[in-house]
C-alpha positions in Angstrom: 38.5 -39.6 -20.0 39.8 -36.0 -19.7 37.7 -33.0 -20.0 39.6 -32.1 -23.1 38.8 -35.4 -24.8 35.2 -35.2 -23.8 34.9 -31.8 -25.2 36.7 -32.9 -28.4 34.3 -35.8 -28.9 31.3 -33.6 -28.4 32.6 -30.9 -30.8 31.7 -31.3 -34.5 34.7 -32.7 -36.4 35.7 -30.8 -39.5 37.7 -32.5 -42.1 39.4 -31.2 -45.3 40.0 -33.7 -48.1 42.6 -32.4 -50.6 43.7 -33.6 -54.0 42.3 -34.6 -57.3 43.3 -34.2 -61.0 42.0 -37.6 -62.1 39.0 -39.9 -61.4 41.7 -42.2 -59.7 42.1 -39.5 -56.9 38.6 -38.0 -56.8 36.4 -41.1 -56.6 38.2 -42.7 -53.6 38.2 -39.4 -51.9 34.4 -39.2 -52.3 34.1 -42.8 -51.0 36.1 -41.9 -47.9 33.9 -38.8 -47.3 30.7 -40.8 -47.6 32.1 -43.5 -45.2 33.1 -40.8 -42.6 29.5 -39.3 -42.8 28.0 -42.8 -42.4 30.0 -43.3 -39.2 29.7 -39.8 -37.8 26.9 -37.9 -39.6 27.6 -34.6 -37.9 31.1 -34.3 -39.4 31.7 -31.3 -41.7 33.6 -32.0 -44.9 35.3 -29.6 -47.2 37.2 -30.6 -50.4 40.1 -28.6 -51.7 41.1 -29.1 -55.4 42.9 -27.4 -58.2 41.0 -24.9 -60.3 40.1 -26.2 -63.8 40.5 -29.8 -62.9 37.8 -32.4 -62.9 37.3 -32.4 -59.1 35.7 -28.9 -59.4 32.8 -30.6 -61.3 32.7 -34.2 -59.9 32.8 -33.2 -56.2 29.8 -30.9 -56.2 28.0 -33.5 -58.3 28.6 -35.9 -55.3 27.0 -33.3 -53.0 30.1 -31.9 -51.3 31.5 -28.3 -51.1 34.9 -27.7 -52.8 37.3 -24.8 -52.8 39.7 -24.4 -55.7 43.5 -23.5 -55.6 45.3 -21.6 -58.3 48.0 -24.4 -58.5 49.7 -26.5 -61.3 51.9 -29.6 -61.3 55.4 -29.8 -62.6 55.1 -30.2 -66.4 57.6 -32.9 -67.5 57.0 -32.4 -71.3 57.4 -28.6 -71.5 59.9 -26.9 -69.2 58.9 -23.4 -70.3 55.4 -24.0 -68.7 57.0 -24.3 -65.3 58.1 -20.7 -65.1 55.1 -19.6 -63.1 55.1 -22.5 -60.7 56.8 -20.9 -57.7 54.4 -18.0 -58.0 51.4 -20.4 -58.2 52.7 -22.3 -55.2 53.1 -19.2 -53.1 49.5 -18.0 -54.1 48.1 -21.5 -53.3 49.7 -21.3 -49.8 47.9 -18.0 -49.2 44.7 -19.5 -50.4 45.2 -22.5 -48.0 45.8 -20.1 -45.1 42.6 -18.4 -45.7 40.6 -21.7 -46.2 42.0 -23.0 -42.8 41.2 -19.7 -41.0 37.6 -19.9 -42.2 36.9 -23.6 -41.9 39.2 -24.4 -38.8 39.7 -28.1 -39.7 40.3 -30.9 -37.1 42.1 -33.0 -39.7 43.1 -33.1 -43.3 43.2 -36.0 -45.7 45.4 -36.0 -48.9 44.5 -38.3 -51.7 47.1 -37.4 -54.2 47.2 -34.9 -57.0 49.1 -31.5 -56.6 46.5 -29.7 -54.7 47.0 -32.0 -51.8 50.6 -30.8 -51.1 50.1 -27.2 -49.9 47.1 -28.3 -47.8 48.9 -31.1 -45.9 52.1 -29.1 -45.7 50.1 -26.2 -44.1 48.2 -28.6 -41.7 51.5 -30.2 -40.6 53.0 -26.8 -39.9 50.2 -26.0 -37.6 50.1 -29.4 -35.8 46.8 -30.5 -37.3 46.3 -34.2 -37.8 47.1 -35.1 -41.4 46.3 -38.5 -43.2 47.6 -39.7 -46.6 45.9 -42.2 -48.9 48.5 -43.5 -51.4 46.7 -45.6 -54.0 49.6 -46.7 -56.0 52.4 -49.4 -55.3 54.9 -46.7 -56.1 54.4 -43.6 -53.9 54.6 -40.1 -55.5 57.3 -37.7 -54.4 54.9 -35.2 -52.7 53.4 -38.0 -50.6 56.9 -39.3 -49.6 57.8 -35.8 -48.4 54.4 -35.4 -46.6 54.7 -38.9 -45.1 57.4 -38.0 -42.6 55.0 -35.8 -40.5 51.7 -37.6 -41.4 49.6 -39.0 -38.5 48.8 -42.1 -40.5 49.3 -43.4 -44.1 46.9 -45.5 -45.7 48.2 -47.8 -48.6 46.9 -50.3 -51.1 49.8 -52.8 -51.1 52.5 -54.2 -49.0 56.2 -53.2 -49.3 55.4 -49.5 -48.8 57.9 -49.0 -46.0 60.5 -48.2 -48.5 58.6 -44.9 -49.0 57.1 -44.2 -45.6 57.7 -44.7 -41.9 56.6 -48.3 -41.2 55.0 -47.5 -37.9 52.6 -45.0 -39.7 51.4 -47.4 -42.5 48.1 -49.3 -42.5 47.3 -51.5 -45.5 43.7 -50.9 -46.4 43.3 -51.5 -50.1 41.8 -48.7 -52.3 38.4 -47.4 -51.7 35.9 -48.2 -54.5 32.9 -46.0 -55.0 29.7 -47.7 -53.5 27.9 -47.5 -56.8 30.4 -50.1 -58.0 31.3 -52.1 -54.8 27.6 -52.5 -54.1 26.6 -53.1 -57.7 23.8 -55.7 -58.1 23.0 -55.1 -61.7 23.0 -58.2 -64.0 24.7 -58.5 -67.3 21.5 -58.0 -69.4 20.6 -54.7 -67.6 24.1 -53.5 -68.3 24.1 -54.4 -71.9 20.5 -52.9 -72.5 21.7 -49.6 -70.9 24.0 -49.2 -73.8 21.5 -50.4 -76.4 23.4 -53.6 -77.3 22.5 -57.2 -77.7 22.7 -59.5 -74.7 23.3 -62.6 -76.8 26.8 -61.2 -77.9 30.0 -61.2 -75.9 30.8 -57.6 -74.9 34.1 -55.9 -74.5 34.5 -52.7 -72.5 37.3 -50.3 -73.2 38.1 -47.6 -70.5 41.1 -45.5 -71.1 40.8 -43.4 -67.8 38.8 -40.2 -67.4 40.9 -38.4 -69.9 41.0 -41.2 -72.6 43.9 -43.2 -73.9 45.4 -42.4 -77.3 47.0 -45.7 -77.9 44.0 -47.7 -76.9 41.7 -45.5 -79.1 44.0 -45.7 -82.2 44.3 -49.5 -81.9 40.5 -49.9 -81.6 40.0 -47.5 -84.5 42.2 -49.5 -86.7 40.8 -52.9 -85.7 37.0 -51.9 -85.3 35.7 -54.1 -88.1 37.2 -57.2 -86.5 34.7 -56.9 -83.6 31.8 -57.4 -86.0 33.6 -60.1 -87.9 34.1 -62.1 -84.7 30.5 -61.4 -83.4 31.7 -59.2 -80.6 30.4 -55.9 -79.1 32.4 -52.9 -77.9 31.6 -50.4 -75.2 34.2 -47.7 -76.2 34.9 -44.9 -73.7 37.0 -42.6 -75.7 37.8 -39.6 -73.5 37.1 -36.1 -74.8 40.0 -35.7 -77.2 39.0 -38.7 -79.4 35.2 -38.4 -78.8 34.3 -37.0 -82.2 36.5 -39.6 -84.2 35.1 -42.4 -82.1 31.5 -41.5 -82.6 32.1 -41.1 -86.3 33.8 -44.6 -86.6 31.0 -46.2 -84.5 28.3 -44.5 -86.7 26.2 -47.3 -88.4 27.8 -50.1 -86.4 25.0 -51.6 -84.2 27.6 -53.6 -82.2 29.6 -50.4 -81.1 28.6 -47.9 -78.4 31.1 -44.9 -78.2 31.1 -42.0 -75.9 33.6 -39.7 -74.3 32.7 -40.5 -70.7 30.6 -43.2 -68.9 28.8 -41.6 -66.0 27.2 -44.8 -64.8 30.2 -47.1 -64.7 28.2 -49.8 -62.8 26.3 -50.5 -65.9 29.5 -50.7 -68.0 31.1 -53.2 -65.6 27.8 -55.2 -65.4 27.7 -55.5 -69.2 31.4 -56.5 -69.8 32.6 -60.0 -70.4 36.2 -58.7 -70.9 37.8 -55.3 -70.3 40.6 -53.2 -71.9 41.9 -50.7 -69.3 44.8 -48.5 -68.3 46.3 -49.7 -65.0 45.9 -46.8 -62.6 45.4 -48.0 -59.0 41.7 -47.1 -58.9 40.8 -48.9 -62.1 42.6 -52.0 -60.8 40.7 -51.9 -57.5 37.4 -51.6 -59.3 38.2 -54.4 -61.7 39.2 -56.6 -58.8 35.9 -56.0 -57.1 34.0 -56.5 -60.2 35.8 -59.7 -61.0 36.7 -59.1 -64.7 39.1 -60.6 -67.3 41.4 -57.6 -68.3 44.0 -56.7 -70.8 46.0 -53.8 -69.3 47.7 -51.1 -71.4 49.7 -49.1 -68.8 49.9 -45.3 -69.3 53.7 -45.0 -70.1 54.1 -41.4 -68.8 52.8 -42.1 -65.2 55.2 -40.9 -62.5 57.9 -43.6 -62.0 56.1 -45.7 -64.5 53.8 -46.8 -61.7 51.1 -48.1 -64.1 53.4 -50.7 -65.5 54.4 -51.7 -61.9 50.7 -52.0 -61.0 49.9 -54.1 -64.0 53.0 -56.4 -63.8 52.0 -57.3 -60.2 48.7 -58.6 -61.6 50.3 -60.4 -64.5 52.7 -62.1 -61.9 49.6 -63.5 -60.2 48.0 -64.6 -63.5 45.2 -62.0 -62.8 45.6 -59.9 -65.9 47.3 -59.5 -69.3 49.6 -56.6 -70.1 50.3 -55.1 -73.5 52.8 -52.1 -73.7 51.4 -48.8 -74.8 54.0 -48.6 -77.7 52.8 -52.1 -78.9 49.1 -51.5 -78.6 48.4 -50.5 -82.2 49.7 -53.9 -83.4 48.9 -56.2 -80.5 45.8 -55.0 -78.7 43.0 -56.1 -81.0 44.6 -59.5 -81.8 45.0 -60.1 -78.1 41.3 -59.2 -77.5 40.3 -61.6 -80.3 42.4 -64.4 -78.9 41.2 -64.0 -75.4 37.5 -63.8 -76.4 37.6 -67.4 -77.8 39.7 -68.8 -74.9 37.2 -69.4 -72.2 39.7 -71.3 -69.9 42.0 -68.3 -69.8 39.1 -65.9 -69.1 38.1 -68.0 -66.2 41.6 -68.1 -64.9 42.0 -64.4 -65.0 38.5 -63.9 -63.4 39.3 -66.4 -60.6 42.7 -64.8 -59.7 41.7 -61.0 -60.0 38.7 -61.6 -57.8 40.9 -62.8 -54.9 42.4 -59.3 -54.8 39.1 -57.4 -54.4 38.5 -55.3 -51.3 35.1 -53.8 -50.8 35.3 -52.0 -47.4 38.6 -49.9 -47.7 36.6 -46.7 -47.4 35.1 -47.9 -44.0 38.5 -48.9 -42.6 40.1 -45.6 -43.5 37.1 -43.6 -42.1 37.1 -45.7 -38.8 40.9 -45.1 -38.3 40.7 -41.4 -39.0 37.8 -40.8 -36.7 39.5 -42.9 -34.0 42.7 -40.7 -34.1 41.1 -37.1 -34.2 
């Protein structure tokens, strides 16, 4: 061992974790951070996110420091909103330069979301070790660009060499937050948490951290059918639909409605069946929790990756998929049909549970610490 490496090992490692925008990026980032600290408790970790996005709230709640960048992503639906983008990108690079000067990171990890791009780009220009976690089966454009100079790229599925250099890829699966991967709550505890009846079959609807319009409208339209079929519903509406959802659930003892479920481990424990978007992290959690799922992919995800994610499960008889555009007519009938088909439920549970990975965060943390 050289003097340099001895010095390096005795020095405190400092790691920046960059990215966010959705729970699908933030929760795995927090899982990786916790796994690093478990393996090397002296490590200093700083998160970098985008101002105004949910990471600015969720990361401090998890006990970590975060710095916010003035940055926005490319707006596909309104080109006029992209006018200020170059200015914001330049400003974010100046902010990143200041963060690096103050924190002096040993390495950076990008978890996706547009705040990860300037951080990894700057690290690579300075020769600082950079790592990417790509949670989807279809890599985002920013990650593809950053992958060329990355130290190591952690992916969830095989076939990713079409996006990244094959010698840099390590298939790890997606990190699942420990409150879920180590969840030992029973079904009754979960159902009581929502004030519902353990004797009734319970459906959980999760539309992602921001809610899902098509799922909400379909449930709204078919809400009475749940009671008619002796079913209960835990309905996570997201903020935009929260008032309407609560109003519709009013007076219905078989429906719990709320904009956000902070203790998802109780929701998963309670659920006999799940309605979900098919973001990579939702899928990772559902595989670990061994659930029968009807997926409604978000149709505007980049490169339609949610449909790709869901289809790969459908191909393995590990999930059912309904298109977003068909949800209003088909979703509730599909729920009612599956709720009475015990054999189909068991087949879905058996096949999805084969895909669960509970220690991806530990594998990623170990590899990063080995390389820096």
